[in-house]
N, C-alpha and C positions, 0 to 999 in steps of 0.2 A: 651323062657326064660322070666321070669317075671322081670319087671322093679322094682327097689328099690327106695325108697324115702330117702331123706336126712333130718336129724333132725336139727332144729334150736331151740334154747332155749331162751325164754324171760329172761330178767334179774331176774324177780321174780321167775320163775321156777328154774333157775340156782342157785339162792340163797337158795331156799328150798332144792334142792339136796345137795348143799354144807353143809348146816346145818345138814342134816341127816348124811352125811359122817363124819363130825367132831365129832359128838356125838354118834358114832355107838355102838349099843347094839345088842344082838342076834335078838331081834324083828326087829331092823333096817336092819340087814342082810337079814332076810326073806322078808322084805319090798323091799329092793333093788333087790333081786332075782325076786320077782313078777314084779317089774317095768321093769327089763331087759326082762323078758318074754313078757310083754305087748308091749314093744318097738319093739321087734323082730317080733311079730305078726303084729303090725301096719306097719312096714316097707314093709311087703308083701302085705297087704291089709288094709288100714286105716279105712275101713268101715265094716269089718267083722272080726270075730275071737274071741279070749278070752277077758274076761273082760266086756262082755255085752255092746258093743259099741252102743251109741245112739246119735242122733243129738240133739243139745241143742237149746233152744229158749230164748226169752226175753233178758237177759243181755249178752248172748253169741251167737248172730246170726252167722251162718256159722261155728259153732264150734261143736265138738264132745266130748264125754267123755267115759271113760272106768273105771271100778271099779278096784281100787288097793286093798283097804280094805273096810270094812263096812263103815268106816268114810271118807276115802280119794278117790278122783277121779283124773285121769289124764285128763286134759282139753287141747284140741289141735284143731288146724285149719289146713286144707290141702290147699296148694296153689301150683298148678302145680306139681312139683316133690319134694316139701318140705313139711314137717310136722312141724308146729310151736308148740312147747310145751309151753302152757300158764301157767299151774299150776299143781303141783303134790300133794299138801297138801290141805286138807279140802274138803268140798262137796259144790262146787260152791262158794257161798259167806260166808261160815262158818267162 
């Protein structure tokens, strides 16, 4: 049986998600579906799967990213059995 990770959201990431949900359009619905698929994949294995996972350097040591859209990345850090979601909008510091 595979172990599953628990998600923790930073205030910034939670505010980004809340903003998307408050102003939802069809594009945002697709965005949320893609995000849900990425989170599901990350919960099984945070280092492999969809969204082209890659380790980050420089401003985000010990963090990983996955592609949500051409513009947006989910940035996260893995600690023991937790995945900390740092950001879901923008491409690093955009």
